[in-house]
N, C-alpha and C positions, 0 to 999 in steps of 0.2 A: 494158963500160963502167964509169968509175970515178967512186965517189961522194965527196965530201970528207967529211972527218970534221964539218965544221960543218953540212954538209947532212943528214948520218946521225943527229948528235944534235939537229937541229930535228925531224927526224921522230919520233924518240922521245919528244920533250917533247909534240909534238901528241898523239901516242897516248895519253901518260900522263894529260895534262889532259884528253881525252876520257873515259877511265875515271873521273877523278875527278868531272867533271860529271856522269857516268851515275849514278856511286854517290850523288851529293847529290840527283840527281832521282829516285831509286827512293820509291814513295810509302811514307808511314808513315802509319798511322792515327792520326786526330785527332777530337776532339767539331768538330761545326759548330755546334750548338745543342742545349743539354740538359745533361744529362737531366731528365724530369721523372716522376713517380711518379703513377700514376692508376689506375682501375679496383682500388681497394682493397677486400678483403674481410676477413673474419676468418680466413682461410688464403692469401692469395694477392695479390699486386699486379703491375703491369705497369712495367716500366721502359723509356721511350721516349726516343730522342735521333735525331739526324742528324749524319751523319759527312762529312769532306771528300773520301772516296774511297769506292768500294763497297768493303765487307769484309765479313769472315765475323767474326761476333762471338759471345761468350755473357756471361751474367750469374752469377757465384757470389753466395753469401750465407753469412753466419755470424751467429749470436747475438752482440748487442752485450753480451758478457760480458766483455770485457778480454783476452779471449785472441788470440794471434797468428792472423791470419789463415790464415798457411800451416803452423801446427800441424797439421792434417790435411788430407787432399784433401776439398775442399767440392765439393758437386753443383754442376753446370753446367747453365743454361738456356739453350736456343737458341731463336731464332725459327723455324718450322717450320711448312711447308705440305704436309699430306699425306705426311709422312716426308721431305719435302725442307729442309735448312737453307736459309735464305735469306741471299742475298748480296745488298746493295742500300746506298744510302746514307741509308735511313730504317730504324729499327730499333725494334722493338715485342716485348720480350720478357715472356713471361709467368711469373713466378716461382710456384711451388704448393708444397703441403704444409706451410704454415707455422703455427705455434701462435698462437692469437689472444692478442692484447694484448702479445706479445714484440715488443722491438725487433730488428730486423736490421741490420745492416751489409751493404752490397752493395759490389761493384765490378765493373767492365767490362773484358772483355779482348776486344782486336780485332788482327785484322791485314789490311791491305790486299790488295786482290788485285792482282797485277802482270799476268797474262795467264790469261783461263780460255776463250781461243778454241777449244781442245780439249775435246770431250766427255768425254775420259778422263782428262784431267791439268789441274790448276789450281796456278798459281806464286803464292804468297804472299810479301807480307813480312815485317817481323819483328812477333812476337806482343807487344804493348805493353798496359798498364793505362791506360785513359782517364781523364782528369781530372774529377772530381765536386766540384760546390762543396760546402762545409758539411763535416758529418761523414759524408755518405752513409750514415745510420741512418734506417730507417724503423720506425714503431709501426704495425703492422696494425690495421685495428678489432676491437674487442672488445665484443660485445653484453653481456657480465657487468661491463662496467666502471662505477665509483660514479656517474662523472660524464661530460658530454659538452660538449666547449667547440670550437666553430669559427668562423673568420671569413670575412666575405663582403665582395668588392668587385664592382663594377658598372659598366659604362658608361664605360669608361675610354677606349674608341675609339683605340686604339694609341699613347696619350699616355703614353711610357715615364717620363717625370719625374713626373707624376702618381701612377703606379702605384707607385714607389719611394717616394714621400712617404707614401702611404697605408700601407705596410707598415713604414715605417722604425722602429718603436718595438715591432714584434714579431718574435720569435724562433721557431725550429721548437717548441721545447718549450711554446710558448703556448697551443697549438692542436692539437686531434686531427686535424683536417682545413681544407683551404681550399677555399670555395666562389668560383669566379668565375662570378657569377650574369648573364653575357650582354652582349653589345656591348662587348666586349673590343676587337674590331675593327670598323671601320665596314662592309667588305666583305672578301671573300677573292678577291682576282685572283691573289695570288701566296702559294704556299705557304710559301716560306722567310719572308717578312714576317710571316705569320701565327704561325707558331712562334716567330721571333724577338722580337714584340712580346708575346706572350702567356705564352712560358716563359723568354726571356731577360733580361727586367730585375731578376728576382728569384730568380736561380738557386739560392741557398744555402734558399729557401724550398721551391721546386717540385721540387728534387731530394732533399728529406728529409721532405715533409710531402705526405701523400695530397691529391691536387689533383682536384677534380671540375669539371670546366668545362661550365656550363649554358648551351646555345644560345640566344641572343637574337635578336630578328628581324633584326639586322644581320649576323648569322653566316650568314642565310641567303642573301645577296647576293653577287653576284660568279661569275666563272667557273668558279672552282673551290670554291663553295659545298659541291659535293656530296661532297667529300673532308674536311668536317670532322669525320665520325665515325672515319675511319681514323687521324686523329691523336688522337682523344680517345674510345678505346675505353670501353665499359660493359659491366655485367653483362648488360642486356639486349638489346645488340647495336642500340639504337637511342638517340636523345636523350632518352629518358624511363628513369628508373631508381628503385631503391629501395636506400637504405642505412641500416645501422643501428650506432650506436654507444652503449654503455652505456643511459641510458634513454631515448635519442633515436632515434627512426626518423626518416628524412627521404625523401620521395617527390620526386624531380625530375620538374618537367613542362616541356613545351613549347607555347607557345601559338601557335607557327608566325610567320606574318607579321601583320602589323597592319591590312593592308587586304586587301578579296577578292582570291580569286584571278585574276579578270578584270580586276584594275587593270591599267593600260597599262605601269606601271613594271615589271612581272614579265616582259613579252615571250612570254606563253604557256608559262612555265617553272616553273610550281609548281603544286602539288595538295595545298594544305593543309587543304583541307576533308576529303578522302579520308584525310590524315595523321591530323588530329584525331579522325577516328571511330576509328581503329586504336589510337590512344593511349586514347582512352575504355575500349576494351574491354579494354585492357590494364588499366587503372587498376582497373575492377571487380574484377579478379582479384588484383591487387597488395596491395589494401587487406586482404584475406583472408588474406594471407599471415602467419604468427604472428610474425613479427619485426617487423611493422608493427602489427598489431591488438593485440598484446600489449605494448606499448611505453606506458610511462608518460606520454611526451610525443612528440606528432605534429607535425611541421614540413611544409609543402607550399613548395618552393623553384619559382618560375616568373618568367623574366624579366618578361614582360608581366603586370600585375597582373590579376585577375579581377574587374575594374569593370563595372558596367554603367548608367552615367548616361547621360544626355541628350547629353553631349558625348562619351562614350566612342567609341571606334574599333571597327572591326569584329572585330579579334582578340580586344579584352578581351570584348567582348559574347559571342563564341563560347565562349571559356574560361569565362566565368560561366555561361552556359546549359549547357553540356556537364559541367563539371569541378568546379563548386561544390557539385551537390546530392550527387555521390559522395563528395566531401570532408566534407560535412558529415554525411553518416550515417557517415562512417568516423571521425569524432571529432577531425578537426585542430584542433589548438589555436591555430595561426598560418600565413599564409602571408607570405613573404617575397619581396620584387619590387625591380624596378627600374626602368628604361625612362623613368621621367617625367622623370629629371634633378633633380628636387626631392624633398624629404621629404614623404609624404603618408601619412596612418595613417586607413584606413577602419575604424572600430569595427564590431562585431557588429552584423549586421541590416541594415547600410545597402545592401546589395546582395544581399540574400538569403543573405550568408555567416553562417555561425553560429562564426565565427573571425574575429579581426581580420586585417587583409591592411595589411602596411606595405610600402612603397615605399622604398628607400634612395635618397638622391640619387646624383649623379655626381662627388662631393668629399668624400666620406666613408666610413669603414671600419666595418662593420658586426661586432662580436663578441657572440657568443652563447652563452650557457652554461645548463646544467641540471643539478641532481642528482636527478631525477626528480619534486621537487616545484615543478611549474611551470617557469619560465624567465626569464633576466634577458637584457636587449638592452642593449648599450651601443654608442653613435656617436660615433666620433671623427673629426675633422676634419684636414685636411691638415697641420695644425701638430702632430696628437696632441693637442688639446684634447677632452675628454669634452664633448659637446654636447647630447645626448639619452641618457635612460634609460627603457626601457618593461620593465616587469616583469609576471609573472602568478605570483605567491606563494600 
């Protein structure tokens, strides 16, 4: 059978076109959302991000000393589970063995999985360096630092424009860490949406500043609320934890939901009474930790303020009855909260508290600073105007 030259050429062109199309479709790893840096201590931090494909990835770090990143072989940190490196679209890499107070650059290296159907062989795409907003330089916590500065936001409820306005005037070097004090989302029915709204609007901050996300009562809602901790790991493994930087110790607490567990809205899917009891037992031990006990300034952060007035809801009253006595005994200097969507300052003694309880509103940024001799709190509105100043000097 004879084949014309035109037909043969057409066939060759089709094959070549197919090969080019295949080459263009080869997966290349990229960031879908993130990265963000959290669970930071004086010797370690976690880098988290989501990717467009299932990838095998690692994180390298180098001191922020001006040296070329490739001047020497840097240690590689992988996400592993019982000796197995994780291949996934969600990545959580723990970087350890660092020196307190030192600023570290990091980079993420990643390659997409082309085929891992075989139990004995995996095909990968090209190894690439993933983009990171800002300088990708993180200063880990340092208990010996002379000062402590942090910024707190709350009750943003997935309003990305508000989120960006609140932090438009701050830079990574303006703070030692960032506190997201709850209700950054209204519910968690979509994990991608949570990650996008919480860590997507200000990538240059969350990629370079230790970020601690404190669960609010709205983050307990939605069908994927139980995954909150997976994307926001802490040193305690739960939503309550302790951190220390310079003269300031911060105990982060979680009041749970605002209504009783039996409320119909929760559809029999919560057990916050048990959770609060477990947290209480942890708190009794945590306040005896030298990192907290010996700190000149002690701060409690909890989304729902521990009020106990006639109009207070169940979650507030339980937090007041269970947690405030321990915090009083531990010598806490102030509690920072949100939840009310308005500014409220409860002075010492108002609800049995030996410390003031400040509830920040939902349209303001709170900047906290301390040199060990009391503290200063400055509150700024959406236009960056200073609206309030609270001091204890």
